[in-house]
mmCIF file of the N, C-alpha and C atoms, coordinates in Angstrom:
data_MODEL
# 
_entry.id   MODEL 
# 
loop_
_atom_site.group_PDB 
_atom_site.id 
_atom_site.type_symbol 
_atom_site.label_atom_id 
_atom_site.label_alt_id 
_atom_site.label_comp_id 
_atom_site.label_asym_id 
_atom_site.label_entity_id 
_atom_site.label_seq_id 
_atom_site.pdbx_PDB_ins_code 
_atom_site.Cartn_x 
_atom_site.Cartn_y 
_atom_site.Cartn_z 
_atom_site.occupancy 
_atom_site.B_iso_or_equiv 
_atom_site.pdbx_formal_charge 
_atom_site.auth_seq_id 
_atom_site.auth_comp_id 
_atom_site.auth_asym_id 
_atom_site.auth_atom_id 
_atom_site.pdbx_PDB_model_num 
ATOM 1   N N  . UNK A 1 1  ? 7.565   -19.065 -45.008 1.00 0.00 ? 1  UNK A N  1 
ATOM 2   C CA . UNK A 1 1  ? 7.595   -20.103 -43.995 1.00 0.00 ? 1  UNK A CA 1 
ATOM 3   C C  . UNK A 1 1  ? 8.462   -19.687 -42.810 1.00 0.00 ? 1  UNK A C  1 
ATOM 4   N N  . UNK A 1 2  ? 9.645   -19.105 -43.086 1.00 0.00 ? 2  UNK A N  1 
ATOM 5   C CA . UNK A 1 2  ? 10.545  -18.711 -42.021 1.00 0.00 ? 2  UNK A CA 1 
ATOM 6   C C  . UNK A 1 2  ? 9.960   -17.569 -41.205 1.00 0.00 ? 2  UNK A C  1 
ATOM 7   N N  . UNK A 1 3  ? 9.247   -16.637 -41.884 1.00 0.00 ? 3  UNK A N  1 
ATOM 8   C CA . UNK A 1 3  ? 8.641   -15.520 -41.164 1.00 0.00 ? 3  UNK A CA 1 
ATOM 9   C C  . UNK A 1 3  ? 7.550   -16.001 -40.216 1.00 0.00 ? 3  UNK A C  1 
ATOM 10  N N  . UNK A 1 4  ? 6.737   -16.913 -40.673 1.00 0.00 ? 4  UNK A N  1 
ATOM 11  C CA . UNK A 1 4  ? 5.651   -17.396 -39.825 1.00 0.00 ? 4  UNK A CA 1 
ATOM 12  C C  . UNK A 1 4  ? 6.198   -18.218 -38.658 1.00 0.00 ? 4  UNK A C  1 
ATOM 13  N N  . UNK A 1 5  ? 7.269   -18.978 -38.887 1.00 0.00 ? 5  UNK A N  1 
ATOM 14  C CA . UNK A 1 5  ? 7.871   -19.771 -37.829 1.00 0.00 ? 5  UNK A CA 1 
ATOM 15  C C  . UNK A 1 5  ? 8.515   -18.864 -36.782 1.00 0.00 ? 5  UNK A C  1 
ATOM 16  N N  . UNK A 1 6  ? 9.222   -17.827 -37.225 1.00 0.00 ? 6  UNK A N  1 
ATOM 17  C CA . UNK A 1 6  ? 9.839   -16.914 -36.264 1.00 0.00 ? 6  UNK A CA 1 
ATOM 18  C C  . UNK A 1 6  ? 8.776   -16.103 -35.527 1.00 0.00 ? 6  UNK A C  1 
ATOM 19  N N  . UNK A 1 7  ? 7.691   -15.728 -36.188 1.00 0.00 ? 7  UNK A N  1 
ATOM 20  C CA . UNK A 1 7  ? 6.593   -15.029 -35.521 1.00 0.00 ? 7  UNK A CA 1 
ATOM 21  C C  . UNK A 1 7  ? 5.922   -15.931 -34.492 1.00 0.00 ? 7  UNK A C  1 
ATOM 22  N N  . UNK A 1 8  ? 5.770   -17.204 -34.834 1.00 0.00 ? 8  UNK A N  1 
ATOM 23  C CA . UNK A 1 8  ? 5.184   -18.183 -33.939 1.00 0.00 ? 8  UNK A CA 1 
ATOM 24  C C  . UNK A 1 8  ? 6.038   -18.368 -32.691 1.00 0.00 ? 8  UNK A C  1 
ATOM 25  N N  . UNK A 1 9  ? 7.337   -18.474 -32.887 1.00 0.00 ? 9  UNK A N  1 
ATOM 26  C CA . UNK A 1 9  ? 8.266   -18.643 -31.760 1.00 0.00 ? 9  UNK A CA 1 
ATOM 27  C C  . UNK A 1 9  ? 8.279   -17.391 -30.901 1.00 0.00 ? 9  UNK A C  1 
ATOM 28  N N  . UNK A 1 10 ? 8.294   -16.234 -31.531 1.00 0.00 ? 10 UNK A N  1 
ATOM 29  C CA . UNK A 1 10 ? 8.285   -14.973 -30.799 1.00 0.00 ? 10 UNK A CA 1 
ATOM 30  C C  . UNK A 1 10 ? 7.003   -14.828 -29.989 1.00 0.00 ? 10 UNK A C  1 
ATOM 31  N N  . UNK A 1 11 ? 5.873   -15.201 -30.570 1.00 0.00 ? 11 UNK A N  1 
ATOM 32  C CA . UNK A 1 11 ? 4.598   -15.135 -29.858 1.00 0.00 ? 11 UNK A CA 1 
ATOM 33  C C  . UNK A 1 11 ? 4.610   -16.017 -28.620 1.00 0.00 ? 11 UNK A C  1 
ATOM 34  N N  . UNK A 1 12 ? 5.031   -17.260 -28.748 1.00 0.00 ? 12 UNK A N  1 
ATOM 35  C CA . UNK A 1 12 ? 5.030   -18.165 -27.607 1.00 0.00 ? 12 UNK A CA 1 
ATOM 36  C C  . UNK A 1 12 ? 6.075   -17.800 -26.566 1.00 0.00 ? 12 UNK A C  1 
ATOM 37  N N  . UNK A 1 13 ? 7.208   -17.252 -26.996 1.00 0.00 ? 13 UNK A N  1 
ATOM 38  C CA . UNK A 1 13 ? 8.206   -16.797 -26.026 1.00 0.00 ? 13 UNK A CA 1 
ATOM 39  C C  . UNK A 1 13 ? 7.641   -15.646 -25.202 1.00 0.00 ? 13 UNK A C  1 
ATOM 40  N N  . UNK A 1 14 ? 6.982   -14.717 -25.865 1.00 0.00 ? 14 UNK A N  1 
ATOM 41  C CA . UNK A 1 14 ? 6.348   -13.596 -25.156 1.00 0.00 ? 14 UNK A CA 1 
ATOM 42  C C  . UNK A 1 14 ? 5.244   -14.099 -24.238 1.00 0.00 ? 14 UNK A C  1 
ATOM 43  N N  . UNK A 1 15 ? 4.481   -15.060 -24.705 1.00 0.00 ? 15 UNK A N  1 
ATOM 44  C CA . UNK A 1 15 ? 3.393   -15.627 -23.906 1.00 0.00 ? 15 UNK A CA 1 
ATOM 45  C C  . UNK A 1 15 ? 3.912   -16.294 -22.640 1.00 0.00 ? 15 UNK A C  1 
ATOM 46  N N  . UNK A 1 16 ? 4.955   -17.104 -22.763 1.00 0.00 ? 16 UNK A N  1 
ATOM 47  C CA . UNK A 1 16 ? 5.493   -17.802 -21.595 1.00 0.00 ? 16 UNK A CA 1 
ATOM 48  C C  . UNK A 1 16 ? 6.164   -16.846 -20.616 1.00 0.00 ? 16 UNK A C  1 
ATOM 49  N N  . UNK A 1 17 ? 6.821   -15.819 -21.120 1.00 0.00 ? 17 UNK A N  1 
ATOM 50  C CA . UNK A 1 17 ? 7.456   -14.840 -20.230 1.00 0.00 ? 17 UNK A CA 1 
ATOM 51  C C  . UNK A 1 17 ? 6.402   -14.055 -19.465 1.00 0.00 ? 17 UNK A C  1 
ATOM 52  N N  . UNK A 1 18 ? 5.322   -13.703 -20.128 1.00 0.00 ? 18 UNK A N  1 
ATOM 53  C CA . UNK A 1 18 ? 4.291   -12.913 -19.459 1.00 0.00 ? 18 UNK A CA 1 
ATOM 54  C C  . UNK A 1 18 ? 3.456   -13.746 -18.487 1.00 0.00 ? 18 UNK A C  1 
ATOM 55  N N  . UNK A 1 19 ? 3.446   -15.048 -18.643 1.00 0.00 ? 19 UNK A N  1 
ATOM 56  C CA . UNK A 1 19 ? 2.635   -15.907 -17.772 1.00 0.00 ? 19 UNK A CA 1 
ATOM 57  C C  . UNK A 1 19 ? 3.412   -16.507 -16.614 1.00 0.00 ? 19 UNK A C  1 
ATOM 58  N N  . UNK A 1 20 ? 4.652   -16.138 -16.447 1.00 0.00 ? 20 UNK A N  1 
ATOM 59  C CA . UNK A 1 20 ? 5.421   -16.724 -15.354 1.00 0.00 ? 20 UNK A CA 1 
ATOM 60  C C  . UNK A 1 20 ? 4.846   -16.265 -14.013 1.00 0.00 ? 20 UNK A C  1 
ATOM 61  N N  . UNK A 1 21 ? 5.032   -17.082 -13.042 1.00 0.00 ? 21 UNK A N  1 
ATOM 62  C CA . UNK A 1 21 ? 4.420   -16.849 -11.733 1.00 0.00 ? 21 UNK A CA 1 
ATOM 63  C C  . UNK A 1 21 ? 5.375   -16.065 -10.841 1.00 0.00 ? 21 UNK A C  1 
ATOM 64  N N  . UNK A 1 22 ? 4.951   -14.865 -10.462 1.00 0.00 ? 22 UNK A N  1 
ATOM 65  C CA . UNK A 1 22 ? 5.693   -14.074 -9.494  1.00 0.00 ? 22 UNK A CA 1 
ATOM 66  C C  . UNK A 1 22 ? 4.731   -13.702 -8.385  1.00 0.00 ? 22 UNK A C  1 
ATOM 67  N N  . UNK A 1 23 ? 5.088   -14.060 -7.191  1.00 0.00 ? 23 UNK A N  1 
ATOM 68  C CA . UNK A 1 23 ? 4.213   -13.729 -6.081  1.00 0.00 ? 23 UNK A CA 1 
ATOM 69  C C  . UNK A 1 23 ? 4.635   -12.392 -5.488  1.00 0.00 ? 23 UNK A C  1 
ATOM 70  N N  . UNK A 1 24 ? 3.661   -11.573 -5.177  1.00 0.00 ? 24 UNK A N  1 
ATOM 71  C CA . UNK A 1 24 ? 3.905   -10.289 -4.554  1.00 0.00 ? 24 UNK A CA 1 
ATOM 72  C C  . UNK A 1 24 ? 3.484   -10.401 -3.104  1.00 0.00 ? 24 UNK A C  1 
ATOM 73  N N  . UNK A 1 25 ? 4.403   -10.149 -2.210  1.00 0.00 ? 25 UNK A N  1 
ATOM 74  C CA . UNK A 1 25 ? 4.139   -10.275 -0.789  1.00 0.00 ? 25 UNK A CA 1 
ATOM 75  C C  . UNK A 1 25 ? 3.592   -8.949  -0.259  1.00 0.00 ? 25 UNK A C  1 
ATOM 76  N N  . UNK A 1 26 ? 2.271   -8.879  -0.086  1.00 0.00 ? 26 UNK A N  1 
ATOM 77  C CA . UNK A 1 26 ? 1.648   -7.660  0.402   1.00 0.00 ? 26 UNK A CA 1 
ATOM 78  C C  . UNK A 1 26 ? 1.707   -7.542  1.912   1.00 0.00 ? 26 UNK A C  1 
ATOM 79  N N  . UNK A 1 27 ? 2.080   -8.616  2.575   1.00 0.00 ? 27 UNK A N  1 
ATOM 80  C CA . UNK A 1 27 ? 2.127   -8.578  4.029   1.00 0.00 ? 27 UNK A CA 1 
ATOM 81  C C  . UNK A 1 27 ? 3.487   -8.093  4.543   1.00 0.00 ? 27 UNK A C  1 
ATOM 82  N N  . UNK A 1 28 ? 4.347   -7.658  3.656   1.00 0.00 ? 28 UNK A N  1 
ATOM 83  C CA . UNK A 1 28 ? 5.660   -7.154  4.066   1.00 0.00 ? 28 UNK A CA 1 
ATOM 84  C C  . UNK A 1 28 ? 5.467   -5.853  4.830   1.00 0.00 ? 28 UNK A C  1 
ATOM 85  N N  . UNK A 1 29 ? 5.697   -5.872  6.121   1.00 0.00 ? 29 UNK A N  1 
ATOM 86  C CA . UNK A 1 29 ? 5.422   -4.731  6.979   1.00 0.00 ? 29 UNK A CA 1 
ATOM 87  C C  . UNK A 1 29 ? 6.391   -3.581  6.766   1.00 0.00 ? 29 UNK A C  1 
ATOM 88  N N  . UNK A 1 30 ? 7.584   -3.844  6.241   1.00 0.00 ? 30 UNK A N  1 
ATOM 89  C CA . UNK A 1 30 ? 8.547   -2.758  6.081   1.00 0.00 ? 30 UNK A CA 1 
ATOM 90  C C  . UNK A 1 30 ? 8.085   -1.748  5.043   1.00 0.00 ? 30 UNK A C  1 
ATOM 91  N N  . UNK A 1 31 ? 7.253   -2.155  4.106   1.00 0.00 ? 31 UNK A N  1 
ATOM 92  C CA . UNK A 1 31 ? 6.730   -1.239  3.098   1.00 0.00 ? 31 UNK A CA 1 
ATOM 93  C C  . UNK A 1 31 ? 5.509   -0.480  3.613   1.00 0.00 ? 31 UNK A C  1 
ATOM 94  N N  . UNK A 1 32 ? 4.849   -1.001  4.629   1.00 0.00 ? 32 UNK A N  1 
ATOM 95  C CA . UNK A 1 32 ? 3.613   -0.407  5.114   1.00 0.00 ? 32 UNK A CA 1 
ATOM 96  C C  . UNK A 1 32 ? 3.798   0.438   6.359   1.00 0.00 ? 32 UNK A C  1 
ATOM 97  N N  . UNK A 1 33 ? 5.007   0.591   6.846   1.00 0.00 ? 33 UNK A N  1 
ATOM 98  C CA . UNK A 1 33 ? 5.247   1.363   8.068   1.00 0.00 ? 33 UNK A CA 1 
ATOM 99  C C  . UNK A 1 33 ? 5.151   2.842   7.756   1.00 0.00 ? 33 UNK A C  1 
ATOM 100 N N  . UNK A 1 34 ? 4.306   3.525   8.502   1.00 0.00 ? 34 UNK A N  1 
ATOM 101 C CA . UNK A 1 34 ? 4.123   4.962   8.322   1.00 0.00 ? 34 UNK A CA 1 
ATOM 102 C C  . UNK A 1 34 ? 4.962   5.744   9.314   1.00 0.00 ? 34 UNK A C  1 
ATOM 103 N N  . UNK A 1 35 ? 5.033   5.266   10.563  1.00 0.00 ? 35 UNK A N  1 
ATOM 104 C CA . UNK A 1 35 ? 5.808   5.949   11.593  1.00 0.00 ? 35 UNK A CA 1 
ATOM 105 C C  . UNK A 1 35 ? 6.283   4.937   12.618  1.00 0.00 ? 35 UNK A C  1 
ATOM 106 N N  . UNK A 1 36 ? 7.422   5.232   13.219  1.00 0.00 ? 36 UNK A N  1 
ATOM 107 C CA . UNK A 1 36 ? 7.954   4.433   14.316  1.00 0.00 ? 36 UNK A CA 1 
ATOM 108 C C  . UNK A 1 36 ? 7.924   5.289   15.575  1.00 0.00 ? 36 UNK A C  1 
ATOM 109 N N  . UNK A 1 37 ? 7.269   4.774   16.613  1.00 0.00 ? 37 UNK A N  1 
ATOM 110 C CA . UNK A 1 37 ? 7.173   5.480   17.891  1.00 0.00 ? 37 UNK A CA 1 
ATOM 111 C C  . UNK A 1 37 ? 7.775   4.574   18.945  1.00 0.00 ? 37 UNK A C  1 
ATOM 112 N N  . UNK A 1 38 ? 9.020   4.854   19.295  1.00 0.00 ? 38 UNK A N  1 
ATOM 113 C CA . UNK A 1 38 ? 9.708   3.982   20.238  1.00 0.00 ? 38 UNK A CA 1 
ATOM 114 C C  . UNK A 1 38 ? 9.870   2.603   19.638  1.00 0.00 ? 38 UNK A C  1 
ATOM 115 N N  . UNK A 1 39 ? 9.333   1.596   20.310  1.00 0.00 ? 39 UNK A N  1 
ATOM 116 C CA . UNK A 1 39 ? 9.391   0.236   19.781  1.00 0.00 ? 39 UNK A CA 1 
ATOM 117 C C  . UNK A 1 39 ? 8.094   -0.156  19.082  1.00 0.00 ? 39 UNK A C  1 
ATOM 118 N N  . UNK A 1 40 ? 7.135   0.750   19.000  1.00 0.00 ? 40 UNK A N  1 
ATOM 119 C CA . UNK A 1 40 ? 5.846   0.480   18.356  1.00 0.00 ? 40 UNK A CA 1 
ATOM 120 C C  . UNK A 1 40 ? 5.836   1.079   16.956  1.00 0.00 ? 40 UNK A C  1 
ATOM 121 N N  . UNK A 1 41 ? 5.048   0.481   16.071  1.00 0.00 ? 41 UNK A N  1 
ATOM 122 C CA . UNK A 1 41 ? 4.954   0.968   14.702  1.00 0.00 ? 41 UNK A CA 1 
ATOM 123 C C  . UNK A 1 41 ? 3.520   1.353   14.380  1.00 0.00 ? 41 UNK A C  1 
ATOM 124 N N  . UNK A 1 42 ? 3.385   2.311   13.496  1.00 0.00 ? 42 UNK A N  1 
ATOM 125 C CA . UNK A 1 42 ? 2.082   2.704   12.965  1.00 0.00 ? 42 UNK A CA 1 
ATOM 126 C C  . UNK A 1 42 ? 2.115   2.383   11.485  1.00 0.00 ? 42 UNK A C  1 
ATOM 127 N N  . UNK A 1 43 ? 1.216   1.522   11.063  1.00 0.00 ? 43 UNK A N  1 
ATOM 128 C CA . UNK A 1 43 ? 1.171   1.122   9.666   1.00 0.00 ? 43 UNK A CA 1 
ATOM 129 C C  . UNK A 1 43 ? 0.163   1.974   8.915   1.00 0.00 ? 43 UNK A C  1 
ATOM 130 N N  . UNK A 1 44 ? 0.221   1.872   7.614   1.00 0.00 ? 44 UNK A N  1 
ATOM 131 C CA . UNK A 1 44 ? -0.730  2.586   6.765   1.00 0.00 ? 44 UNK A CA 1 
ATOM 132 C C  . UNK A 1 44 ? -2.141  2.107   7.055   1.00 0.00 ? 44 UNK A C  1 
ATOM 133 N N  . UNK A 1 45 ? -2.284  0.823   7.332   1.00 0.00 ? 45 UNK A N  1 
ATOM 134 C CA . UNK A 1 45 ? -3.594  0.256   7.625   1.00 0.00 ? 45 UNK A CA 1 
ATOM 135 C C  . UNK A 1 45 ? -4.173  0.827   8.923   1.00 0.00 ? 45 UNK A C  1 
ATOM 136 N N  . UNK A 1 46 ? -3.325  1.034   9.938   1.00 0.00 ? 46 UNK A N  1 
ATOM 137 C CA . UNK A 1 46 ? -3.781  1.665   11.181  1.00 0.00 ? 46 UNK A CA 1 
ATOM 138 C C  . UNK A 1 46 ? -4.292  3.074   10.914  1.00 0.00 ? 46 UNK A C  1 
ATOM 139 N N  . UNK A 1 47 ? -3.567  3.810   10.096  1.00 0.00 ? 47 UNK A N  1 
ATOM 140 C CA . UNK A 1 47 ? -3.952  5.181   9.778   1.00 0.00 ? 47 UNK A CA 1 
ATOM 141 C C  . UNK A 1 47 ? -5.266  5.227   8.996   1.00 0.00 ? 47 UNK A C  1 
ATOM 142 N N  . UNK A 1 48 ? -5.438  4.313   8.052   1.00 0.00 ? 48 UNK A N  1 
ATOM 143 C CA . UNK A 1 48 ? -6.684  4.272   7.275   1.00 0.00 ? 48 UNK A CA 1 
ATOM 144 C C  . UNK A 1 48 ? -7.856  3.940   8.175   1.00 0.00 ? 48 UNK A C  1 
ATOM 145 N N  . UNK A 1 49 ? -7.662  2.988   9.084   1.00 0.00 ? 49 UNK A N  1 
ATOM 146 C CA . UNK A 1 49 ? -8.739  2.663   10.025  1.00 0.00 ? 49 UNK A CA 1 
ATOM 147 C C  . UNK A 1 49 ? -9.096  3.864   10.875  1.00 0.00 ? 49 UNK A C  1 
ATOM 148 N N  . UNK A 1 50 ? -8.082  4.632   11.301  1.00 0.00 ? 50 UNK A N  1 
ATOM 149 C CA . UNK A 1 50 ? -8.330  5.810   12.130  1.00 0.00 ? 50 UNK A CA 1 
ATOM 150 C C  . UNK A 1 50 ? -9.098  6.876   11.343  1.00 0.00 ? 50 UNK A C  1 
ATOM 151 N N  . UNK A 1 51 ? -8.715  7.096   10.112  1.00 0.00 ? 51 UNK A N  1 
ATOM 152 C CA . UNK A 1 51 ? -9.326  8.176   9.328   1.00 0.00 ? 51 UNK A CA 1 
ATOM 153 C C  . UNK A 1 51 ? -10.693 7.801   8.762   1.00 0.00 ? 51 UNK A C  1 
ATOM 154 N N  . UNK A 1 52 ? -10.920 6.533   8.488   1.00 0.00 ? 52 UNK A N  1 
ATOM 155 C CA . UNK A 1 52 ? -12.159 6.145   7.819   1.00 0.00 ? 52 UNK A CA 1 
ATOM 156 C C  . UNK A 1 52 ? -13.228 5.602   8.763   1.00 0.00 ? 52 UNK A C  1 
ATOM 157 N N  . UNK A 1 53 ? -12.846 4.855   9.765   1.00 0.00 ? 53 UNK A N  1 
ATOM 158 C CA . UNK A 1 53 ? -13.824 4.127   10.558  1.00 0.00 ? 53 UNK A CA 1 
ATOM 159 C C  . UNK A 1 53 ? -14.114 4.720   11.934  1.00 0.00 ? 53 UNK A C  1 
ATOM 160 N N  . UNK A 1 54 ? -13.232 5.537   12.437  1.00 0.00 ? 54 UNK A N  1 
ATOM 161 C CA . UNK A 1 54 ? -13.420 6.110   13.769  1.00 0.00 ? 54 UNK A CA 1 
ATOM 162 C C  . UNK A 1 54 ? -14.003 7.515   13.610  1.00 0.00 ? 54 UNK A C  1 
ATOM 163 N N  . UNK A 1 55 ? -15.089 7.809   14.314  1.00 0.00 ? 55 UNK A N  1 
ATOM 164 C CA . UNK A 1 55 ? -15.643 9.167   14.224  1.00 0.00 ? 55 UNK A CA 1 
ATOM 165 C C  . UNK A 1 55 ? -14.644 10.187  14.773  1.00 0.00 ? 55 UNK A C  1 
ATOM 166 N N  . UNK A 1 56 ? -14.489 11.269  14.033  1.00 0.00 ? 56 UNK A N  1 
ATOM 167 C CA . UNK A 1 56 ? -13.557 12.318  14.433  1.00 0.00 ? 56 UNK A CA 1 
ATOM 168 C C  . UNK A 1 56 ? -14.331 13.557  14.865  1.00 0.00 ? 56 UNK A C  1 
ATOM 169 N N  . UNK A 1 57 ? -13.720 14.391  15.669  1.00 0.00 ? 57 UNK A N  1 
ATOM 170 C CA . UNK A 1 57 ? -14.386 15.624  16.092  1.00 0.00 ? 57 UNK A CA 1 
ATOM 171 C C  . UNK A 1 57 ? -14.613 16.560  14.901  1.00 0.00 ? 57 UNK A C  1 
ATOM 172 N N  . UNK A 1 58 ? -15.546 17.492  15.039  1.00 0.00 ? 58 UNK A N  1 
ATOM 173 C CA . UNK A 1 58 ? -15.881 18.384  13.911  1.00 0.00 ? 58 UNK A CA 1 
ATOM 174 C C  . UNK A 1 58 ? -14.705 19.222  13.404  1.00 0.00 ? 58 UNK A C  1 
ATOM 175 N N  . UNK A 1 59 ? -13.737 19.542  14.264  1.00 0.00 ? 59 UNK A N  1 
ATOM 176 C CA . UNK A 1 59 ? -12.635 20.380  13.819  1.00 0.00 ? 59 UNK A CA 1 
ATOM 177 C C  . UNK A 1 59 ? -11.641 19.647  12.906  1.00 0.00 ? 59 UNK A C  1 
ATOM 178 N N  . UNK A 1 60 ? -11.729 18.332  12.827  1.00 0.00 ? 60 UNK A N  1 
ATOM 179 C CA . UNK A 1 60 ? -10.846 17.591  11.906  1.00 0.00 ? 60 UNK A CA 1 
ATOM 180 C C  . UNK A 1 60 ? -11.620 16.498  11.183  1.00 0.00 ? 60 UNK A C  1 
ATOM 181 N N  . UNK A 1 61 ? -12.830 16.812  10.781  1.00 0.00 ? 61 UNK A N  1 
ATOM 182 C CA . UNK A 1 61 ? -13.706 15.828  10.173  1.00 0.00 ? 61 UNK A CA 1 
ATOM 183 C C  . UNK A 1 61 ? -13.579 15.760  8.649   1.00 0.00 ? 61 UNK A C  1 
ATOM 184 N N  . UNK A 1 62 ? -12.832 16.667  8.040   1.00 0.00 ? 62 UNK A N  1 
ATOM 185 C CA . UNK A 1 62 ? -12.735 16.712  6.582   1.00 0.00 ? 62 UNK A CA 1 
ATOM 186 C C  . UNK A 1 62 ? -11.663 15.805  6.016   1.00 0.00 ? 62 UNK A C  1 
ATOM 187 N N  . UNK A 1 63 ? -11.427 15.950  4.723   1.00 0.00 ? 63 UNK A N  1 
ATOM 188 C CA . UNK A 1 63 ? -10.435 15.135  4.034   1.00 0.00 ? 63 UNK A CA 1 
ATOM 189 C C  . UNK A 1 63 ? -9.206  15.939  3.623   1.00 0.00 ? 63 UNK A C  1 
ATOM 190 N N  . UNK A 1 64 ? -9.011  17.097  4.209   1.00 0.00 ? 64 UNK A N  1 
ATOM 191 C CA . UNK A 1 64 ? -7.863  17.903  3.835   1.00 0.00 ? 64 UNK A CA 1 
ATOM 192 C C  . UNK A 1 64 ? -6.588  17.364  4.491   1.00 0.00 ? 64 UNK A C  1 
ATOM 193 N N  . UNK A 1 65 ? -5.470  17.878  4.036   1.00 0.00 ? 65 UNK A N  1 
ATOM 194 C CA . UNK A 1 65 ? -4.169  17.455  4.549   1.00 0.00 ? 65 UNK A CA 1 
ATOM 195 C C  . UNK A 1 65 ? -4.041  17.749  6.046   1.00 0.00 ? 65 UNK A C  1 
ATOM 196 N N  . UNK A 1 66 ? -4.505  18.897  6.469   1.00 0.00 ? 66 UNK A N  1 
ATOM 197 C CA . UNK A 1 66 ? -4.395  19.291  7.870   1.00 0.00 ? 66 UNK A CA 1 
ATOM 198 C C  . UNK A 1 66 ? -5.226  18.364  8.755   1.00 0.00 ? 66 UNK A C  1 
ATOM 199 N N  . UNK A 1 67 ? -6.413  17.996  8.313   1.00 0.00 ? 67 UNK A N  1 
ATOM 200 C CA . UNK A 1 67 ? -7.279  17.116  9.099   1.00 0.00 ? 67 UNK A CA 1 
ATOM 201 C C  . UNK A 1 67 ? -6.664  15.721  9.236   1.00 0.00 ? 67 UNK A C  1 
ATOM 202 N N  . UNK A 1 68 ? -6.072  15.233  8.165   1.00 0.00 ? 68 UNK A N  1 
ATOM 203 C CA . UNK A 1 68 ? -5.420  13.920  8.236   1.00 0.00 ? 68 UNK A CA 1 
ATOM 204 C C  . UNK A 1 68 ? -4.169  13.984  9.111   1.00 0.00 ? 68 UNK A C  1 
ATOM 205 N N  . UNK A 1 69 ? -3.490  15.111  9.089   1.00 0.00 ? 69 UNK A N  1 
ATOM 206 C CA . UNK A 1 69 ? -2.317  15.279  9.939   1.00 0.00 ? 69 UNK A CA 1 
ATOM 207 C C  . UNK A 1 69 ? -2.714  15.287  11.413  1.00 0.00 ? 69 UNK A C  1 
ATOM 208 N N  . UNK A 1 70 ? -3.848  15.894  11.733  1.00 0.00 ? 70 UNK A N  1 
ATOM 209 C CA . UNK A 1 70 ? -4.351  15.888  13.115  1.00 0.00 ? 70 UNK A CA 1 
ATOM 210 C C  . UNK A 1 70 ? -4.670  14.461  13.549  1.00 0.00 ? 70 UNK A C  1 
ATOM 211 N N  . UNK A 1 71 ? -5.297  13.681  12.658  1.00 0.00 ? 71 UNK A N  1 
ATOM 212 C CA . UNK A 1 71 ? -5.626  12.286  12.974  1.00 0.00 ? 71 UNK A CA 1 
ATOM 213 C C  . UNK A 1 71 ? -4.358  11.461  13.172  1.00 0.00 ? 71 UNK A C  1 
ATOM 214 N N  . UNK A 1 72 ? -3.336  11.693  12.348  1.00 0.00 ? 72 UNK A N  1 
ATOM 215 C CA . UNK A 1 72 ? -2.083  10.964  12.505  1.00 0.00 ? 72 UNK A CA 1 
ATOM 216 C C  . UNK A 1 72 ? -1.389  11.344  13.804  1.00 0.00 ? 72 UNK A C  1 
ATOM 217 N N  . UNK A 1 73 ? -1.387  12.616  14.152  1.00 0.00 ? 73 UNK A N  1 
ATOM 218 C CA . UNK A 1 73 ? -0.764  13.039  15.406  1.00 0.00 ? 73 UNK A CA 1 
ATOM 219 C C  . UNK A 1 73 ? -1.467  12.451  16.618  1.00 0.00 ? 73 UNK A C  1 
ATOM 220 N N  . UNK A 1 74 ? -2.780  12.340  16.569  1.00 0.00 ? 74 UNK A N  1 
ATOM 221 C CA . UNK A 1 74 ? -3.489  11.731  17.700  1.00 0.00 ? 74 UNK A CA 1 
ATOM 222 C C  . UNK A 1 74 ? -3.182  10.219  17.782  1.00 0.00 ? 74 UNK A C  1 
ATOM 223 N N  . UNK A 1 75 ? -3.011  9.585   16.635  1.00 0.00 ? 75 UNK A N  1 
ATOM 224 C CA . UNK A 1 75 ? -2.640  8.161   16.630  1.00 0.00 ? 75 UNK A CA 1 
ATOM 225 C C  . UNK A 1 75 ? -1.235  7.975   17.187  1.00 0.00 ? 75 UNK A C  1 
ATOM 226 N N  . UNK A 1 76 ? -0.331  8.868   16.857  1.00 0.00 ? 76 UNK A N  1 
ATOM 227 C CA . UNK A 1 76 ? 1.041   8.806   17.390  1.00 0.00 ? 76 UNK A CA 1 
ATOM 228 C C  . UNK A 1 76 ? 1.015   9.033   18.897  1.00 0.00 ? 76 UNK A C  1 
ATOM 229 N N  . UNK A 1 77 ? 0.190   9.968   19.362  1.00 0.00 ? 77 UNK A N  1 
ATOM 230 C CA . UNK A 1 77 ? 0.102   10.252  20.795  1.00 0.00 ? 77 UNK A CA 1 
ATOM 231 C C  . UNK A 1 77 ? -0.436  9.040   21.556  1.00 0.00 ? 77 UNK A C  1 
ATOM 232 N N  . UNK A 1 78 ? -1.340  8.289   20.970  1.00 0.00 ? 78 UNK A N  1 
ATOM 233 C CA . UNK A 1 78 ? -1.863  7.091   21.634  1.00 0.00 ? 78 UNK A CA 1 
ATOM 234 C C  . UNK A 1 78 ? -0.822  5.997   21.732  1.00 0.00 ? 78 UNK A C  1 
ATOM 235 N N  . UNK A 1 79 ? 0.087   5.909   20.775  1.00 0.00 ? 79 UNK A N  1 
ATOM 236 C CA . UNK A 1 79 ? 1.088   4.856   20.782  1.00 0.00 ? 79 UNK A CA 1 
ATOM 237 C C  . UNK A 1 79 ? 2.205   5.102   21.794  1.00 0.00 ? 79 UNK A C  1 
ATOM 238 N N  . UNK A 1 80 ? 2.377   6.334   22.259  1.00 0.00 ? 80 UNK A N  1 
ATOM 239 C CA . UNK A 1 80 ? 3.472   6.644   23.175  1.00 0.00 ? 80 UNK A CA 1 
ATOM 240 C C  . UNK A 1 80 ? 3.196   6.162   24.548  1.00 0.00 ? 80 UNK A C  1 
# 
């Protein structure tokens, strides 16, 4: 009887702890800042839009590190 009661209490304690409500603020800009250019900021979302949605020239059209670095440098140059 004592084992089943303690198991029952342990189960519900674990259940209530795991179901508590914690909100995660995804709009916190300090975590999403990729670069600061003067008083302007470049966020990760800006960089993704640049790399995925904007057509790039053939010399930096791939997905390699160098091509993404070229896209980021052009985005930084536009912000200045």
